[in-house]
C-alpha positions in Angstrom: 84.5 136.6 96.2 87.4 136.8 98.2 89.3 133.1 98.5 88.8 133.1 101.7 85.0 132.4 101.3 86.1 130.2 98.2 87.9 127.9 100.2 84.9 128.2 102.4 82.1 126.7 100.1 84.6 124.6 98.7 85.0 122.5 102.1 81.8 123.2 102.7 81.1 120.8 99.8 83.7 118.5 100.8 81.7 118.3 103.8 78.7 117.4 102.3 80.2 114.9 99.8 82.0 113.4 102.6 78.7 112.7 104.7 76.9 111.1 102.4 79.5 108.4 102.6 81.1 105.8 99.9 78.9 104.5 96.9 78.9 101.6 94.9 81.7 103.2 92.9 84.9 103.7 94.6 87.6 104.6 91.7 84.9 107.4 91.4 84.2 108.7 94.6 87.6 108.4 95.9 88.4 110.1 92.4 86.3 112.9 93.7 87.7 113.5 97.1 91.5 113.7 95.3 89.5 116.8 93.3 88.3 117.9 95.9 91.7 117.9 97.7 93.4 119.8 94.8 90.7 122.6 94.6 91.6 123.3 98.1 95.3 123.4 98.2 95.1 125.5 95.2 92.7 128.0 97.1 94.7 127.8 100.2 98.3 128.5 97.5 95.7 131.4 96.4 95.6 132.8 99.8 96.4 136.6 100.5 99.1 137.3 103.7 96.8 139.4 104.7 93.2 139.2 106.1 90.3 141.4 106.9 88.5 140.8 110.7 85.3 139.0 108.5 88.4 136.5 107.1 89.6 135.9 110.3 85.8 134.8 111.2 85.6 132.8 107.9 88.6 131.1 109.0 87.7 130.4 111.8 84.7 128.6 110.4 86.7 126.8 107.7 89.5 125.9 110.9 86.0 123.8 112.5 84.9 122.3 109.3 88.1 121.1 108.6 88.6 118.9 112.0 85.2 117.5 110.6 86.3 116.9 107.6 90.0 115.1 108.9 87.2 112.8 111.0 85.5 111.7 108.0 88.7 111.2 105.7 90.2 108.9 108.7 86.3 106.9 109.1 86.6 106.2 105.5 90.3 105.5 105.0 89.2 102.8 108.4 86.6 101.6 106.0 88.7 101.3 103.0 91.5 99.8 104.7 88.9 97.1 106.3 88.3 96.2 103.0 90.8 95.3 101.7 92.5 93.7 104.3 89.0 91.4 104.0 89.9 90.8 100.6 93.0 89.9 101.1 92.0 87.3 103.5 89.1 86.0 101.1 91.9 85.5 98.5 94.0 83.8 100.9 91.3 81.4 102.3 90.0 81.0 98.1 93.6 79.4 96.9 94.0 77.2 100.2 90.9 76.2 99.4 91.7 75.7 95.2 94.6 74.2 96.1 94.5 72.7 100.0 98.0 70.5 99.7 99.9 73.6 98.4 103.0 75.0 100.4 102.9 71.6 102.9 106.4 71.1 104.3 108.1 68.2 105.3 108.9 68.7 108.5 107.6 65.5 110.5 108.2 63.0 107.7 111.1 60.0 108.0 113.5 59.3 105.0 114.9 55.9 104.8 118.5 56.3 104.1 119.3 52.6 104.0 119.3 51.5 100.7 
């Protein structure tokens, strides 16, 4: 099997993995995305300098599929960013609930300087 066809196969596997969506174990999911990206990069680096007409046709399929993969990755990134923002907001709320008077400023208070 030539490298272009291998790249198409890995890209299809990657696309189907991304379409399944994020599982409960995010670390494993992110690690699998990283593994797919590394495999694809290794295959891209190993691509030949010249291509046959069949390779060019497969390359067009790869480019079209890669656009879908990019959109799915971007959606996953936005989802992770939103989850991280919600986590940070909840952390601040919990800290404020645990100690509501922490960090209050002294503005507006009157200090009597006379003795």
